[in-house]
N, C-alpha and C positions, 0 to 999 in steps of 0.2 A: 580675630585672635592676633593678626599682623599688627593692628592699632594697638592693642592691648600690650604685646611685646614692646613696641616702640615707644608706647607712652611710660612704660617701666624703665626703659633706658634714659629717657627725660627725666624721668622723676629721680634717678640717680644721678644724674647731671647737676639737677637744682640743689639736691641734698649736698652734692660735693660742694657746689659753690657757695653756698650758707654755711655749711660747716667750716669751710676754708676761713671765711670771713669773721665768723665768732669763736674761733679756735682758741685765740690769745684770752678772749674774756672767760670762756669756758673750757678749759683743757679737757674735760672728758668728751667733749666734740668729736677728738681726734679719732676716737674709736669710729663714732659714726661716719667719720670722713673718710675713714679707712675701708669700711662696708661699701660706701658709696663709689669709691674710686675703684675697688676689686671689683664691683657689681658691673662699673661701666666697661671695665677690662673683659670681663666674660662675656657682657651683652654684645659689645663689638666682635668678638671672636667667634661667637654662637652665630651672628647675624652673618659674617664672612662667610663661615662654613655651611650655613643653611642656602645662602644666596648662590653660592660657589657651585651647588648641585645642580642648580637649573640656567645659570646665566653666569655672565662675566661682573663682579661687583663694581659699581660706579661705571660699569661700562669699560673698564681697563682690562685688555686682554692679558691678565696676569694667567702663568701657567698653571696648570691642574685646577682650571675654573672651568663652568660651563660643562659639567662633567656629563651630565644627562644627554644633551644634543651632540656631544661630540662621541657619545657612546652607544647611539641609537643602534647602530649595527650588532655590537656586543650584547645589548638588552634582549633584541629580538633572538639572537642566537640561543642566549641562556633561558628566554621564557619558552622556546621552542624546545628545548633540551628539557628544561624542567617539566614542561607538561608530558613530553614522552616517555620519560623515566619515572614520573611519581604519578600520573593519572592513567597513562595507556598503556602500563606494561601488563602483561599477560596475566599476572598473579592479581594486581590491583584490579583491573577490568573484571576478572572472574569472580573476585570477592563483591565488588560493587553490583554488577549486573544480576548476580545471584540472588539479591533482595529486590529486584525490581520485577512487579509483575505486569509484564508487557501484556498479555492477552486480556488480563482484568481490564488493563487500561484502554486498551481497544475497545473492548466490548461495552464498557460502561459508557464510553463515549460515543457510540454508535447508539445505544439505546437511549442517551439523554435528549431530550427534545427533539428538536426536526433534523438533527445530525445525517439519520440515514436518509430522509429525504432529499436534504442538500446534496449529499455525496451521489445520489442516484441521478439527480437532475445534472450534477456536474458531468457525471460519467455519459450519460444520454448525450448531453451538449458537445462533449470533446469527441464521442464518438461518430455524431454528425458532421462536425466540422472537420474531423480527421479524413472520412471519407470524401468529402468535398474538395479537400485539399489534393488529394491522390488524383495522379492522371486516369481518368475515368476509364478509357478503353484498355490501358494497360491494366490496370488492377481488375478490372472485370475478367481479362483474359487470365491473370494470373489466379484468380479465385476458381473460375472456371476449371482450370486445368488443375489446380489444388483438389476442388471437388472430384474431377474424373481420376487422377492418383489415390485419393483415398478410396474411392471405389474399387479400383484396380487392386488395392492392397489388401482389399477385406476376401479371405476365400468365399466363395458364392455358395458352395453346397454346404459347408457347417452353419453359414449365417441363413439360409433357407431352412435347413433342419431345426436351427432355434426359433426361428420366426413360426414355422408351421408348428412345431411343439407348444409354444405360446398361444398361437390363437386356437390351437385345437384343445388344449386343456383349459381354457376360459370358456370355450362352448361358442367363440362366434361363427366357428365352421358349422356347428350344428344350427345354429340360428339361420345361417345363408342357405342350408340345406332346406331346412323348413319353409324359408320363404320361397325357395324356388319351386319346392313340391305344391305350396299353395298356387303360386303363378302359373304352374302348369296346368293344375286343375282348374282354375279359373279362365285359362286360354282354352281347354277343350269345351268347357261349357258355353263361352262366347263364341267359338267358332264350331258349335255344332253343324249349323246348316251347310258351311262351307265344307266341312269335313264331308257331310252325306253326298255333296255336289261331286267332290273329287272321288269318292267311292264309285257313285253312280258312271263317272266317266271312264273308270278303269274296269270296269263288271262288261259282261257281254250285253249286247242288245237284246238278245232274247230273255235276259231276267227281267221280272217286272219290276218296275220302279219300286213298289212297296216292300220288295224283297230287299233292293238296296238299302232301304232306309231302316228295316229292321236289322240288317246286317252294319249298317254304319253305326246304329244306337248300340248294338252289342260292341261293338268295337271300344268306342267312347265310354260305356259304362265300365267295360272291363280295364281300360286305362285309368278310369278315375277309381275305381276301387283300388286297383295296383298301387295308385299314388297315395290314396288314404291309407293302405297299408304299410306303406314306407314310412309314413310318419312315426310309427310305432317304434322306439328305441330298439325292441327286441327283435325286429324284423331282420331276417337273413340277410339282407342288401345291404343294411345300416350294420350289422355285425361285420360283413365282410368289407364294408367301406372302413370300419373303424382299424380292423386288422390290417387293410392296404395302407392306410395312412400312417400307422405306427410302423410298419415294415419301411416306408417311403422315409420316415424320419430319421430310423437307425440308419439304412441306407446312406443318406444323405450326410450324416454325422461321421461314418467310418468307412465307406465303401471309396478306394480309389478311383475306381470307373467314374463313379457319380462326380466325385470331386473334378476330375478332369472334364467330363461333361459339363459341369457347371461352370468351370472357367472358359470352355468354349463358347458357351450362350453367351456368358458374360462378356467376352471379348466381342463378338458377333453385336452385340446391343450397342457397346459403347462406339464401336467402328460406324454403326449407323449415323448418317449425317442428321437425321431427324431426331435421334436421341441427344446428339452432341449440341444441336440448337436448343432442344429442350431443357438441357442442364444449364446453356447458356442464359435462356431465358429466363430461367429460374432464378440465377442469381440477380440477374439485372432486376427483376421484378421485387425480390428481395429489398435490393439497396435502394429502389423507387418508394418503397413501404416505409422505409426509414424516414423518408422527410414528410411524411403525413403526420399533423399533430396527434391523432390517435394513436398511429403507432408508436410514436414518442412516448406518448403518455402511459401506455401500457407497457412499455419496456421500462420506463423510470418506475413505474409500480412494480413490476417484477423484479428488478434490482433492489427496490426497497425493501419487499420483503424477503429477498434472500440476504441482505445485510443484516436485518432484524434477527431473521432466523439463526446466522451465524453468530451474532452478538448472544443469543440466548443460549446456543450450544457451548459456546465460549465460557459462559459463566455457569451454566448448570451442570455440564459434562467434565468431572474432574479429569477424567482420562484424556480428553482432548485439550482442556485447558492446561493442563501438566506438559502434554507433548508439544503445543505450540509454544510453550514458554521455554522449554528445553531446545528446540528447533531454534527461537529467535536468539536466545543465548549463545548458542554455538555459532549461528550466523554472524551475529553483532562481534563475538571474540574473533572470528577468522577473517571479518572483513576490517577491522580495526586494527588489531595488535600486529599484524605484519606490515602495516603500513605507518608504522610510528614514525618512521624517520620521514616519510613524505609529508605527514601533518605537522611536524616540528619545521620542516624546511617551509610549509606554509605559512606557519605563524610567522617566523621570521621574516617571510617576504611581506607581510601584511605590517609587520612593525616598520621594516625598513621603508615602507611606501608611506608611512603616516609622514604628514607635513611636520616637521619639527616644532613649531610654535604649538601645535595642536598637541603633540606628544607631551611636551614639556606642561602644558596646561593641564591635561589629564591626569598625569601623575602628582602635579602639584596640589590640584583639587582634592585625590584621595588621601594624600599624606601631609598637605599641608598644615592641618589642624596640629598634628603631634609634631612638626617641625617647629612651629611657633611655639609649643610648649617646651620645645628644646630651649630656644631662646630666652623665656622667661625662667626655667630652671638653670640655665647658664647664669643669669643676671643675680638669681638669689645664690646660687651653690658657690658663685666665684666671690659676692660680696662674703659669704660667711668664710671661704677660705682665706679671703685677703683680712677679715676681721681676726683670725684665728693666728694668721701668721704676724699680724702687728702687735697682737696682745703678747706673743710669746716673745717677740724682739722687744718691749718694752720691759718685760721682766729681767733680760740681760744686759740693760742700759745702765 
């Protein structure tokens, strides 16, 4: 475009020279000569204006030229202020981010291709690298202390009540009781001879051994029968046990005395050096397992499943979808709008730190084509205006 605009100026010069030479022979060429003369003036004037924006014309330090390089600071301030007032104002931000589906974009990105897998792998790698970068002894001590503080902060009695209620309601304790009864019956049958021997040793020497054997068999058979009867859910012992457990669950949850007792037991356990060492060893073991490839693969798989499940919930659950969008919009608005001045200052500093030649080149590349059109239009419009003035002047001669 610069070449085309310059070529048009050269064309005007050529026309001016040719018409000046042939004007005496062909008087009508005076009009064409006036057009070319005014076109040259317009082209030169607009060339000066365009060049003066970015540099000194012909390298001459003419005042009020090289405007962009000399106004870099003002440009930075103006751009920063323009961005702050027209793009980062609360009203504009609120209107713009209202149309952005944050949660939908995030969910679709997570579910696209292997993005969830890549994020999970990077998170696992970052966790491993982060743990390795921390001072191991200090970090282990901190985490162990955090675990102990977490245990101390949880009321022991209500927690025991909830755990016992959960285990009892799901039947795990009933299964344990059944297993204990079975083991007790099996132990009686397996140790029948040993029990007979113990009974014989405890009875009088005057009693015959065969009577001791009968007595031991009666004891074993009675105990076995009692254990078999206790397996029935309606057995009085089982009913009494259920009532006792239910009462214990209620007392653990609401009895102040049980709460105090629970805290005392918890304090004694935590003050036990063996318990403290077990807590420390537990965290050290967890940390050591994180370095194993199998653990890393499992952790990556769990994180990937969590991300995929989160993405599906964000897309399919309208309540969560809308809630996350609303929360993110408020977060963005509160994070950006109050810092408009800081963002404007950052933009100003970035522009000020740009190399002057780079700044001029970037602006010129963006608007240079239009500026060359100004030169072309200046040539043609100047020529037409000059022709009009020449024609009017001829009418008054």
